[in-house]
C-alpha positions as CSV (number, residue, x, y, z in Angstrom):
1,X,-34.6,163.9,-56.1
2,X,-36.0,165.0,-52.8
3,X,-33.9,166.8,-50.2
4,X,-35.0,165.7,-46.8
5,X,-33.6,165.4,-43.3
6,X,-35.3,162.1,-42.6
7,X,-32.1,160.0,-43.2
8,X,-30.3,162.1,-40.7
9,X,-33.1,161.6,-38.1
10,X,-32.9,157.8,-38.8
11,X,-29.2,157.7,-38.1
12,X,-29.7,159.7,-34.9
13,X,-32.0,157.1,-33.3
14,X,-29.2,154.6,-32.5
15,X,-26.7,157.4,-32.1
16,X,-28.7,158.9,-29.3
17,X,-29.8,155.6,-27.8
18,X,-26.2,154.4,-27.3
19,X,-25.1,157.1,-24.7
20,X,-28.4,156.9,-23.0
21,X,-27.9,153.1,-22.6
22,X,-24.6,153.9,-20.8
23,X,-26.1,156.6,-18.7
24,X,-28.8,154.3,-17.4
25,X,-26.6,151.2,-17.2
26,X,-27.5,150.6,-13.5
27,X,-31.3,150.8,-14.2
28,X,-31.9,147.9,-16.6
29,X,-35.6,148.6,-17.4
30,X,-34.8,152.2,-18.5
31,X,-31.7,151.0,-20.3
32,X,-33.6,148.5,-22.3
33,X,-36.4,151.0,-22.7
34,X,-34.0,153.3,-24.7
35,X,-33.1,150.3,-26.9
36,X,-36.7,149.5,-27.7
37,X,-37.7,153.1,-28.2
38,X,-34.9,153.8,-30.5
39,X,-35.7,150.7,-32.6
40,X,-39.3,151.6,-32.9
41,X,-38.5,155.3,-33.8
42,X,-35.9,154.2,-36.4
43,X,-38.2,151.8,-38.1
44,X,-41.0,154.3,-38.1
45,X,-38.8,156.9,-39.8
46,X,-37.5,154.4,-42.3
47,X,-41.1,153.3,-43.1
48,X,-42.1,157.0,-43.6
49,X,-39.7,157.2,-46.6
50,X,-41.5,154.3,-48.3
51,X,-44.2,156.4,-50.2
52,X,-41.5,158.8,-51.6
53,X,-39.4,155.9,-52.9
54,X,-42.3,154.0,-54.3
55,X,-43.2,157.2,-56.2
56,X,-39.9,156.9,-58.0
57,X,-38.1,159.7,-56.0
58,X,-34.7,159.5,-54.2
59,X,-34.2,161.1,-50.8
60,X,-30.9,162.9,-50.5
61,X,-29.2,164.4,-47.5
62,X,-25.6,165.8,-47.5
63,X,-24.1,166.7,-44.1
64,X,-20.4,167.2,-44.7
65,X,-18.5,168.4,-47.8
66,X,-14.9,167.2,-48.0
67,X,-12.0,169.1,-49.4
68,X,-12.1,167.0,-52.6
69,X,-14.4,168.1,-55.3
70,X,-17.4,165.8,-55.8
71,X,-16.8,163.9,-52.6
72,X,-19.1,164.4,-49.6
73,X,-20.4,162.5,-46.6
74,X,-24.1,162.1,-47.1
75,X,-27.1,159.9,-47.6
76,X,-29.1,159.0,-50.6
77,X,-32.0,156.6,-50.0
78,X,-33.1,154.8,-53.1
79,X,-35.2,151.6,-53.5
80,X,-32.3,149.2,-53.0
81,X,-31.0,151.0,-49.9
82,X,-34.5,151.2,-48.5
83,X,-34.9,147.4,-48.8
84,X,-31.8,146.9,-46.6
85,X,-32.8,149.7,-44.2
86,X,-36.3,148.2,-43.7
87,X,-34.8,144.8,-43.0
88,X,-32.2,146.0,-40.5
89,X,-34.5,148.5,-38.6
90,X,-37.5,146.0,-38.3
91,X,-35.3,143.2,-37.1
92,X,-33.5,145.4,-34.6
93,X,-36.7,145.8,-32.7
94,X,-37.3,142.0,-32.5
95,X,-33.7,141.1,-31.6
96,X,-33.8,143.8,-28.9
97,X,-36.8,142.2,-27.2
98,X,-35.1,138.8,-27.6
99,X,-31.9,140.0,-26.2
100,X,-33.6,141.2,-23.0
101,X,-35.0,137.7,-22.5
102,X,-31.8,136.0,-23.4
103,X,-29.4,138.1,-21.3
104,X,-31.6,138.1,-18.3
105,X,-32.4,134.3,-18.5
106,X,-28.7,133.5,-18.5
107,X,-27.8,136.3,-16.1
108,X,-25.1,137.5,-18.5
109,X,-22.4,139.9,-17.4
110,X,-21.7,143.3,-19.0
111,X,-25.3,143.7,-20.3
112,X,-24.9,147.5,-20.5
113,X,-21.8,147.1,-22.7
114,X,-23.7,144.6,-24.8
115,X,-26.7,146.9,-25.6
116,X,-24.4,149.9,-26.1
117,X,-22.4,148.2,-28.8
118,X,-25.5,146.6,-30.3
119,X,-26.9,150.1,-30.9
120,X,-23.6,151.3,-32.4
121,X,-23.6,148.3,-34.7
122,X,-27.1,149.1,-36.0
123,X,-25.9,152.7,-36.4
124,X,-23.2,151.4,-38.7
125,X,-25.6,149.1,-40.6
126,X,-28.3,151.7,-41.3
127,X,-25.6,154.1,-42.4
128,X,-24.4,151.6,-45.0
129,X,-27.9,151.2,-46.2
130,X,-28.4,154.9,-46.8
131,X,-24.9,155.8,-48.0
132,X,-24.9,158.1,-51.0
133,X,-21.4,157.1,-52.1
134,X,-18.4,154.8,-51.4
135,X,-16.7,157.1,-48.9
136,X,-19.8,157.3,-46.7
137,X,-20.3,153.6,-47.0
138,X,-16.6,153.0,-46.0
139,X,-17.0,155.1,-42.8
140,X,-20.1,153.3,-41.6
141,X,-18.6,149.9,-42.8
142,X,-15.7,150.4,-40.5
143,X,-17.9,151.6,-37.6
144,X,-19.8,148.3,-38.0
145,X,-16.6,146.3,-37.9
146,X,-15.2,148.0,-34.7
147,X,-18.6,148.0,-32.9
148,X,-19.2,144.3,-33.4
149,X,-15.8,143.2,-32.1
150,X,-16.8,143.7,-28.4
151,X,-19.9,141.7,-29.1
152,X,-17.9,138.8,-30.5
153,X,-15.6,138.7,-27.5
154,X,-18.5,139.2,-25.0
155,X,-17.8,136.1,-23.0
156,X,-14.1,137.2,-22.6
157,X,-12.9,133.6,-22.5
158,X,-9.6,132.7,-24.2
159,X,-11.7,131.1,-27.0
160,X,-13.8,134.3,-27.4
161,X,-10.7,136.6,-27.4
162,X,-9.1,134.3,-30.0
163,X,-12.2,134.5,-32.2
164,X,-12.2,138.3,-31.8
165,X,-8.6,138.6,-33.0
166,X,-9.4,136.5,-36.0
167,X,-12.6,138.6,-36.7
168,X,-10.6,141.8,-36.4
169,X,-7.7,140.6,-38.5
170,X,-9.9,139.6,-41.4
171,X,-12.3,142.5,-41.4
172,X,-9.8,145.3,-40.7
173,X,-7.5,144.0,-43.5
174,X,-10.6,143.9,-45.7
175,X,-11.1,147.5,-44.8
176,X,-7.7,148.4,-46.2
177,X,-8.7,147.0,-49.6
178,X,-12.0,148.8,-49.5
179,X,-10.3,152.2,-48.8
180,X,-7.8,151.6,-51.6
181,X,-10.7,150.7,-54.0
182,X,-12.5,153.9,-53.0
183,X,-9.5,156.1,-53.7
184,X,-8.8,154.3,-57.0
185,X,-12.4,154.8,-58.1
186,X,-12.1,158.6,-57.3
187,X,-8.8,158.8,-59.2
188,X,-10.3,157.0,-62.2
189,X,-13.7,158.7,-62.4
190,X,-13.6,161.9,-60.2
191,X,-16.6,160.6,-58.1
192,X,-17.5,158.0,-55.6
193,X,-21.3,158.4,-56.0
194,X,-23.5,155.4,-56.5
195,X,-24.9,155.9,-60.0
196,X,-27.8,154.0,-61.7
197,X,-26.3,151.6,-64.2
198,X,-22.7,152.3,-63.1
199,X,-20.3,155.3,-63.3
200,X,-19.8,155.9,-67.1
201,X,-16.2,157.2,-66.7
202,X,-15.1,153.9,-65.2
203,X,-15.4,152.3,-68.7
204,X,-12.7,154.6,-70.0
205,X,-10.0,153.1,-67.8
206,X,-7.9,150.2,-69.0
207,X,-9.4,146.7,-68.7
208,X,-6.6,145.5,-66.4
209,X,-7.0,148.4,-64.0
210,X,-10.7,148.1,-63.8
211,X,-10.5,144.3,-63.3
212,X,-7.9,144.7,-60.5
213,X,-10.1,147.4,-58.9
214,X,-13.1,145.0,-58.9
215,X,-11.2,142.3,-57.0
216,X,-10.0,145.0,-54.6
217,X,-13.7,145.7,-53.9
218,X,-14.4,142.0,-53.4
219,X,-11.6,141.8,-50.9
220,X,-13.0,144.9,-49.3
221,X,-16.3,143.2,-48.7
222,X,-15.1,140.1,-46.8
223,X,-18.1,140.6,-44.6
224,X,-19.9,138.7,-47.4
225,X,-17.8,135.6,-46.2
226,X,-17.1,134.3,-49.7
227,X,-14.6,131.4,-49.7
228,X,-11.8,131.0,-49.1
229,X,-12.0,134.2,-46.9
230,X,-14.8,132.9,-44.7
231,X,-13.4,131.3,-41.6
232,X,-13.9,134.3,-39.3
233,X,-17.6,133.7,-39.5
234,X,-18.0,130.2,-38.0
235,X,-15.3,131.2,-35.4
236,X,-17.4,134.2,-34.4
237,X,-20.2,131.8,-33.3
238,X,-18.6,131.9,-29.8
239,X,-20.6,135.1,-29.3
240,X,-24.0,135.2,-27.6
241,X,-26.9,134.0,-29.9
242,X,-28.4,137.4,-30.4
243,X,-25.0,138.6,-31.6
244,X,-24.9,135.7,-34.0
245,X,-28.3,136.8,-35.2
246,X,-26.9,140.3,-35.7
247,X,-23.9,138.9,-37.6
248,X,-25.9,136.6,-39.8
249,X,-29.2,138.3,-40.5
250,X,-29.4,142.0,-39.6
251,X,-26.1,143.8,-40.1
252,X,-22.6,142.4,-40.7
253,X,-22.9,139.8,-43.5
254,X,-25.8,141.6,-45.1
255,X,-23.6,144.7,-45.3
256,X,-21.1,142.6,-47.2
257,X,-23.5,141.3,-49.8
258,X,-25.3,144.6,-50.0
259,X,-21.9,146.2,-50.8
260,X,-21.1,143.7,-53.5
261,X,-24.5,144.3,-55.2
262,X,-23.9,148.1,-54.9
263,X,-20.5,147.7,-56.7
264,X,-21.9,145.4,-59.4
265,X,-25.0,147.5,-60.2
266,X,-24.2,151.1,-59.2
267,X,-20.4,151.4,-59.7
268,X,-19.6,149.1,-62.6
269,X,-22.9,148.5,-64.2
270,X,-24.2,145.5,-66.1
271,X,-22.7,146.5,-69.4
272,X,-19.2,147.0,-68.1
273,X,-19.4,143.8,-66.0
274,X,-20.4,141.8,-69.0
275,X,-17.8,143.2,-71.4
276,X,-15.0,142.5,-68.8
277,X,-16.3,139.0,-68.0
278,X,-16.4,139.9,-64.4
279,X,-20.0,138.5,-64.0
280,X,-18.8,135.0,-64.8
281,X,-15.8,135.3,-62.5
282,X,-18.0,136.5,-59.6
283,X,-20.5,133.8,-60.4
284,X,-17.8,131.1,-60.1
285,X,-16.7,132.4,-56.7
286,X,-20.3,132.3,-55.5
287,X,-20.9,128.9,-56.9
288,X,-17.8,127.5,-55.3
289,X,-18.8,129.0,-52.0
290,X,-22.3,127.7,-52.1
291,X,-21.3,124.1,-52.7
292,X,-18.3,123.9,-50.3
293,X,-20.1,125.8,-47.5
294,X,-23.0,123.3,-47.7
295,X,-20.6,120.4,-47.4
296,X,-19.0,122.0,-44.4
297,X,-22.5,122.6,-42.9
298,X,-23.3,118.9,-43.2
299,X,-20.3,117.9,-41.1
300,X,-21.2,120.2,-38.2
301,X,-22.8,118.9,-35.0
302,X,-22.9,122.2,-33.2
303,X,-26.2,123.9,-34.3
304,X,-24.8,127.4,-34.5
305,X,-21.8,126.4,-36.5
306,X,-24.1,124.5,-38.9
307,X,-26.2,127.6,-39.3
308,X,-23.0,129.7,-39.8
309,X,-22.0,127.6,-42.8
310,X,-25.6,127.8,-44.0
311,X,-25.3,131.6,-43.9
312,X,-22.1,131.5,-46.0
313,X,-24.0,129.4,-48.5
314,X,-27.0,131.6,-48.6
315,X,-25.0,134.9,-48.9
316,X,-23.6,133.5,-52.1
317,X,-27.1,133.1,-53.5
318,X,-27.2,136.9,-53.3
319,X,-23.8,137.3,-54.9
320,X,-24.7,134.8,-57.6
321,X,-27.9,136.6,-58.4
322,X,-26.0,139.9,-59.0
323,X,-23.3,138.1,-61.0
324,X,-25.9,136.7,-63.4
325,X,-26.4,140.3,-64.7
326,X,-30.0,139.7,-65.7
327,X,-33.1,141.3,-64.4
328,X,-34.4,138.2,-62.8
329,X,-31.0,137.4,-61.2
330,X,-30.7,140.8,-59.7
331,X,-34.3,140.7,-58.7
332,X,-33.7,137.4,-56.8
333,X,-30.6,138.8,-55.2
334,X,-32.3,141.9,-53.9
335,X,-35.3,139.9,-52.7
336,X,-33.1,137.4,-50.9
337,X,-31.6,140.1,-48.6
338,X,-34.9,140.7,-46.6
339,X,-36.2,137.2,-47.1
340,X,-33.1,135.5,-45.9
341,X,-32.8,138.0,-43.1
342,X,-36.2,137.0,-41.6
343,X,-35.6,133.3,-42.1
344,X,-32.1,133.1,-40.8
345,X,-32.7,135.3,-37.8
346,X,-35.5,132.9,-36.9
347,X,-33.1,130.0,-37.0
348,X,-30.6,131.7,-34.8
349,X,-33.2,132.9,-32.3
350,X,-34.5,129.3,-32.2
351,X,-30.9,128.1,-31.5
352,X,-30.6,130.5,-28.6
353,X,-34.1,129.4,-27.3
354,X,-33.1,125.8,-27.4
355,X,-29.9,126.5,-25.5
356,X,-31.7,128.5,-22.8
357,X,-34.6,126.0,-22.5
358,X,-32.5,122.7,-22.7
359,X,-28.9,123.7,-22.3
360,X,-28.2,121.8,-25.6
361,X,-25.9,123.2,-28.3
362,X,-25.2,120.1,-30.4
363,X,-27.7,118.6,-32.8
364,X,-27.0,115.0,-31.6
365,X,-28.2,116.0,-28.1
366,X,-31.6,117.3,-29.3
367,X,-33.5,114.1,-29.6
368,X,-37.2,114.6,-28.8
369,X,-37.0,118.4,-28.1
370,X,-39.7,119.0,-30.7
371,X,-42.3,117.5,-28.4
372,X,-41.2,119.6,-25.4
373,X,-40.6,123.0,-27.0
374,X,-43.0,122.7,-30.0
375,X,-43.3,126.4,-30.7
376,X,-39.6,126.9,-31.0
377,X,-39.1,123.8,-33.2
378,X,-42.1,124.6,-35.4
379,X,-40.7,128.0,-36.1
380,X,-37.3,126.4,-36.8
381,X,-38.9,123.8,-39.1
382,X,-40.9,126.4,-41.2
383,X,-37.9,128.6,-41.8
384,X,-35.6,125.7,-42.4
385,X,-38.0,124.7,-45.2
386,X,-37.8,128.2,-46.5
387,X,-34.0,128.1,-46.6
388,X,-34.3,125.0,-48.7
389,X,-36.6,126.8,-51.1
390,X,-39.6,124.8,-50.0
391,X,-43.0,126.5,-49.3
392,X,-44.6,127.9,-47.2
393,X,-41.7,130.1,-46.2
394,X,-40.6,132.9,-48.5
395,X,-37.2,131.4,-49.6
396,X,-39.0,129.7,-52.5
397,X,-39.7,133.1,-54.2
398,X,-36.2,134.5,-54.3
399,X,-34.7,131.2,-55.3
400,X,-37.3,130.9,-58.1
401,X,-36.1,134.3,-59.5
402,X,-32.5,133.2,-59.2
403,X,-33.2,130.1,-61.2
404,X,-35.0,132.2,-63.8
405,X,-32.0,134.6,-63.8
406,X,-29.6,131.8,-64.7
407,X,-31.8,130.7,-67.6
408,X,-32.0,134.3,-68.9
409,X,-28.2,134.6,-68.6
410,X,-27.8,131.4,-70.6
411,X,-30.0,133.0,-73.3
412,X,-28.5,136.5,-73.4
413,X,-24.9,136.3,-72.1
414,X,-23.3,132.8,-72.6
415,X,-24.4,129.2,-72.8
416,X,-22.0,128.4,-69.9
417,X,-24.3,130.4,-67.6
418,X,-26.8,127.5,-67.5
419,X,-24.2,125.8,-65.2
420,X,-25.3,128.0,-62.4
421,X,-28.9,126.7,-62.6
422,X,-27.6,123.3,-61.7
423,X,-25.5,124.8,-58.9
424,X,-28.6,126.5,-57.5
425,X,-30.5,123.2,-57.6
426,X,-27.6,121.2,-56.1
427,X,-27.1,123.8,-53.3
428,X,-30.8,123.7,-52.5
429,X,-30.7,119.9,-52.3
430,X,-27.7,120.1,-49.9
431,X,-29.7,122.5,-47.8
432,X,-32.2,119.7,-47.3
433,X,-29.4,117.3,-46.4
434,X,-28.2,119.4,-43.4
435,X,-31.5,120.9,-42.3
436,X,-33.8,117.9,-42.4
437,X,-31.7,115.7,-39.9
438,X,-32.2,118.5,-37.3
439,X,-35.9,118.3,-37.8
440,X,-35.9,114.5,-37.7
441,X,-33.8,114.4,-34.5
442,X,-36.1,116.9,-32.8
443,X,-39.5,115.4,-33.7
444,X,-38.9,111.7,-34.5
445,X,-36.0,110.5,-32.3
446,X,-36.7,109.1,-28.8
447,X,-36.2,111.8,-26.1
448,X,-33.4,111.5,-23.6
449,X,-34.1,111.2,-19.9
450,X,-35.2,114.4,-18.3
451,X,-36.1,116.2,-21.5
452,X,-39.8,115.8,-20.7
453,X,-39.5,118.4,-18.0
454,X,-38.1,121.1,-20.4
455,X,-40.3,124.1,-21.0
456,X,-40.2,126.8,-23.7
457,X,-37.8,129.7,-23.4
458,X,-39.1,133.0,-21.8
459,X,-41.8,134.9,-23.7
460,X,-39.3,137.7,-24.4
461,X,-37.5,135.2,-26.6
462,X,-40.4,133.1,-27.8
463,X,-42.5,135.9,-29.2
464,X,-39.8,137.5,-31.4
465,X,-38.8,134.2,-33.0
466,X,-42.5,133.4,-33.6
467,X,-43.1,136.8,-35.2
468,X,-40.1,136.4,-37.6
469,X,-41.3,132.8,-38.6
470,X,-44.9,134.0,-39.1
471,X,-43.7,136.9,-41.3
472,X,-41.6,134.4,-43.4
473,X,-44.9,132.7,-44.2
474,X,-46.9,135.9,-44.6
475,X,-44.4,137.2,-47.1
476,X,-44.8,134.0,-49.1
477,X,-48.6,133.7,-48.9
478,X,-49.1,137.5,-49.6
479,X,-46.9,137.3,-52.7
480,X,-48.3,134.0,-54.1
481,X,-52.0,134.9,-53.5
482,X,-51.5,138.5,-54.6
483,X,-53.0,140.0,-51.3
484,X,-50.7,143.1,-51.7
485,X,-50.5,143.6,-47.9
486,X,-46.7,143.6,-47.3
487,X,-44.7,141.6,-49.9
488,X,-45.9,143.7,-52.8
489,X,-44.3,146.7,-51.3
490,X,-41.0,144.8,-51.2
491,X,-41.6,143.6,-54.8
492,X,-42.3,147.2,-56.0
493,X,-39.1,148.4,-54.3
494,X,-37.2,145.6,-56.0
495,X,-38.8,146.5,-59.4
496,X,-37.8,150.1,-59.0
497,X,-34.2,149.1,-58.0
498,X,-33.9,146.6,-60.9
499,X,-35.2,149.3,-63.3
500,X,-32.5,151.6,-62.1
501,X,-29.9,148.9,-62.9
502,X,-31.2,147.6,-66.2
503,X,-33.7,150.1,-67.7
């Protein structure tokens, strides 16, 4: 274990940027300059930790010791945490550029407030990624909840305020369960630290107590939007599109599934999960969410709402992978965090570009736009294919491992686990059912009058969505062809993380 201050420097990047954004609120170029500079600095610092983690070390930084023995606020960057940190920090840069184009093109109000809370939200997300224990994760988890509320209600319309109240009601209530679970874990084990393979002392508690504790954790991570506690997420689509991208790809929902994987693998552990039958219970929740969310997605005409239900479905792929309790399943779950992040952020950035360029929000109104804004719709098409598990986007790889994981679970845990292979295949087929009509409408339906005059969104929006789409393809090609440029680093991080979970 390596003691370094790098995690603290990482967290200081958005922490310093936020007040500077307020200070230069009346000078937009400098204000946005602080956002971009902080994003680049943070990503560079996170990237600098990669060689240490790939060497098998862990970076630890403790900054506050509580009055309780064995409980401190601090960071511990391991392979799994670095995967989430790299995803969040890299995408913050791209979404920041996109936000500049989006907010200025629409002449949005309260732009200083928007960029300020965006920085605080990233502060919360990166803190979750690097948390050494449950207490630290809880603190940053709640910071993320509070900081994203002003972003959800940005428009300040009655509909936006109603969505914000629902958002707060769900996630603050969830936080109560999370805090209770943290305290119970400390009471039962004397620690809240994330431990490779789970906290051994937890297995000494009664089965009923540990089972109840697990479901308290699940209720504490409602940011994962598992059904039936999901409705806050589609409602929050009233927010500006870059906020939707933040919610669905960079921070909020990823924090939820990241937390669930942490609990399964680093608090309970595979052996305890298996002996209690909690893996099967969690897999059933994920399977139900995957199928029902896809059915809801098919019924949506509003593009952002369809993408919202798609997110609910895709998050449960990650939950299911962890619930399978096999190396391949956990491998697929961990891979799907960055891979889904890049694909889903592309889809939301495309949705915002379509709205700015055409004024259209509903799929039924988008006939022929593929011929007038081809770059945007090509990026959308490529990543929609990836969400369905179809090459050349990277979604195929993580879904492949998830399928392998269900087969391994059938062989090693229970024959009933093969059911989840069919769930994965059916869910992927339903992905096709709701994504392909969008592509067909954009490219093959006759354009409506006046659509021929539409031009692509501003470059500040077009370039980021093109980059995320391109990287979705690069990850796939790099992995399949064995070029070892980028994706192999992700794969090596995943292998280290999986090795920590199942030696």
